[in-house]
Structure formats: structure tokens, C-alpha cells
C-alpha positions as CSV (number, residue, x, y, z in Angstrom):
1,X,-19.8,0.7,-23.0
2,X,-17.6,0.6,-19.9
3,X,-19.1,-0.2,-16.5
4,X,-18.5,2.9,-14.1
5,X,-18.7,0.6,-11.1
6,X,-16.0,-1.6,-12.4
7,X,-13.8,1.4,-13.2
8,X,-14.3,2.8,-9.7
9,X,-13.4,-0.5,-8.1
10,X,-10.3,-0.8,-10.2
11,X,-9.2,2.8,-9.3
12,X,-9.8,2.1,-5.6
13,X,-7.8,-1.1,-5.8
14,X,-5.0,0.7,-7.6
15,X,-5.0,3.5,-5.0
16,X,-4.9,0.9,-2.2
17,X,-2.0,-0.9,-3.8
18,X,-0.1,2.3,-4.3
19,X,-0.5,3.6,-0.7
20,X,2.6,1.9,0.7
21,X,4.7,3.5,-2.1
22,X,3.2,6.9,-1.3
23,X,3.7,6.7,2.4
24,X,7.2,5.2,2.4
25,X,9.2,8.3,1.8
26,X,12.5,6.2,1.9
27,X,11.6,4.9,-1.6
28,X,11.2,8.3,-3.2
29,X,13.5,8.8,-6.2
30,X,15.2,11.9,-4.7
31,X,15.9,10.3,-1.3
32,X,17.3,7.2,-3.1
33,X,19.6,9.3,-5.2
34,X,20.8,11.4,-2.3
35,X,21.3,8.2,-0.2
36,X,23.3,6.6,-2.9
37,X,25.6,9.6,-3.4
38,X,26.0,10.0,0.4
39,X,26.9,6.4,0.8
40,X,29.6,6.9,-1.8
41,X,31.1,9.6,0.3
42,X,29.8,12.7,-1.4
43,X,30.0,15.4,1.3
44,X,27.2,17.6,0.0
45,X,24.9,14.6,-0.3
46,X,25.8,13.5,3.3
47,X,24.9,16.9,4.6
48,X,21.7,17.0,2.5
49,X,20.7,13.5,3.7
50,X,21.3,14.7,7.3
51,X,19.0,17.6,6.6
52,X,16.3,15.4,5.1
53,X,16.3,13.2,8.2
54,X,16.4,16.1,10.6
55,X,13.5,17.9,9.0
56,X,11.6,14.8,7.9
57,X,11.7,16.0,4.2
58,X,11.5,13.1,1.8
59,X,12.4,10.7,4.6
60,X,10.9,9.9,8.0
61,X,12.2,12.3,10.6
62,X,15.1,10.6,12.6
63,X,17.5,12.8,14.6
64,X,20.0,10.0,15.2
65,X,20.3,9.2,11.5
66,X,20.5,12.9,10.8
67,X,23.3,13.3,13.4
68,X,25.2,10.4,11.9
69,X,25.1,11.8,8.4
70,X,26.0,15.3,9.5
71,X,28.9,13.9,11.4
72,X,30.2,12.1,8.2
73,X,30.0,15.4,6.4
74,X,31.5,17.4,9.3
75,X,34.5,15.0,9.4
76,X,35.2,15.8,5.8
77,X,35.3,19.6,6.6
78,X,31.8,20.6,5.6
79,X,31.3,23.9,7.5
80,X,27.6,23.9,8.0
81,X,27.7,20.3,9.1
82,X,30.3,21.1,11.7
83,X,28.1,23.8,13.2
84,X,25.1,21.5,13.1
85,X,27.0,18.7,14.8
86,X,28.2,21.1,17.5
87,X,24.6,22.3,18.1
88,X,23.3,18.8,18.1
89,X,25.9,17.8,20.8
90,X,25.1,20.9,22.7
91,X,21.3,20.2,22.8
92,X,21.6,16.4,23.1
93,X,19.6,15.8,19.9
94,X,20.8,12.8,17.9
95,X,23.8,12.5,20.1
96,X,24.1,12.4,23.9
97,X,24.5,15.9,25.3
98,X,28.3,16.5,25.3
99,X,29.5,20.1,25.8
100,X,33.1,19.1,25.3
101,X,32.4,17.5,21.9
102,X,30.2,20.5,21.0
103,X,33.0,22.9,21.8
104,X,35.4,20.9,19.6
105,X,33.1,21.1,16.7
106,X,32.4,24.8,17.2
107,X,36.2,25.2,17.3
108,X,36.5,23.4,13.9
109,X,33.8,25.6,12.4
110,X,35.4,28.7,13.9
111,X,38.7,27.8,12.4
112,X,37.0,28.1,9.0
113,X,35.8,31.6,9.9
114,X,32.2,30.6,10.9
115,X,31.0,33.8,12.6
116,X,28.3,32.2,14.8
117,X,30.8,29.6,16.1
118,X,33.4,32.4,16.8
119,X,30.7,34.3,18.7
120,X,29.6,31.2,20.6
121,X,33.2,30.6,21.7
122,X,33.7,34.2,22.7
123,X,36.3,34.8,19.9
124,X,34.5,37.6,18.0
125,X,34.9,41.3,18.1
126,X,32.3,41.7,21.0
127,X,34.4,39.5,23.2
128,X,37.6,41.4,22.3
129,X,35.9,44.7,23.1
130,X,35.1,43.6,26.6
131,X,31.3,44.1,26.3
132,X,29.3,42.2,28.8
133,X,27.5,39.4,26.9
134,X,25.9,36.1,27.9
135,X,27.6,33.5,25.8
136,X,25.8,30.7,27.6
137,X,22.4,32.0,26.6
138,X,23.7,32.6,23.0
139,X,25.0,29.1,22.8
140,X,21.7,27.7,24.1
141,X,19.7,29.6,21.4
142,X,22.2,28.6,18.7
143,X,21.9,24.9,19.7
144,X,18.2,25.2,19.2
145,X,18.2,27.2,16.0
146,X,21.2,26.2,14.0
147,X,20.2,22.7,13.1
148,X,16.9,23.5,11.5
149,X,17.9,26.7,9.9
150,X,21.1,25.3,8.3
151,X,19.2,22.1,7.3
152,X,16.6,24.2,5.4
153,X,19.5,26.0,3.6
154,X,21.1,22.7,2.7
155,X,17.9,21.4,1.2
156,X,17.6,24.5,-0.9
157,X,21.2,24.3,-2.2
158,X,22.2,22.4,-5.2
């Protein structure tokens, strides 16, 4: 007959020893695979890794690491990453606040037809129609909303 006290002690010891593995999200299999592919230059993996760091999904939340990975993907022409990098520069998250750099990234995204970037830059139909509109407040809202919303979409994509 097995001793219940001994089984309980062994289970507690096993749980204690496993705790570092459970709390260290950087060692999760998914994060490891994404990190490996991103390190090899896969643009979708770089964007996904940025999203994981930005949202703290599967990895510890780190806006500077998120910004660095989004920048790598943006430099390869990844549209969502370009918009995220622009918004991060605009809001000073992960990068120092830099309106000029933000504008350059919004321009790159707009050149690919990204409607929110076109609107932020005043290059959409509303601007051409002469309707009074506050682009500054729109840009501020976008810089706060785009990173998380696009990061969530990236995590859901294949």
C-alpha cells in the first residue's frame, strides 16, 4: 500500500521544482519557436514576437524589445509593423518620442495604402474635401490604439 503522505510530499516537491519553468514564459515552446524564426529573419515571426513582447503574451511584457522586433519587421516592409512603429515613436513607447520618425513610418505605411496612416497624414478623402478635422487628436488616439490592436491581430494570424 502506498503512503498518502509520501505521495503528497513528492507532488509538492515536483510542483516546487516545476515552478520556475511555469513562471519563465521565455522558455515556452511557442515563444522559443517564434524567437528562433524571428532571429532567422522571418518577417511574420518578427512581428509576432514584437506583439508577444508588447502584450506580455507568452513572454514578459517589454516595450523596448517589442519596439526592436517591430522595427526589424517594418524595415522589411511589413505593413502592420510600420504602423505600429510609427505609433510607438509618436507615443514614446519603446522608443524615444520622435514625431519626425513617426511621420516617416506613417509615410511608408501610407505608401502601401494603409488607410489609417493616410488619414493621420491628412492624405485621405476627408482632407481632400476640405472638411475641418483634427488630425492632431486623431494621431494621438492612433498612437495609443494601434499598437495593442494590431498586436492582437498579429497574435491571431498564422
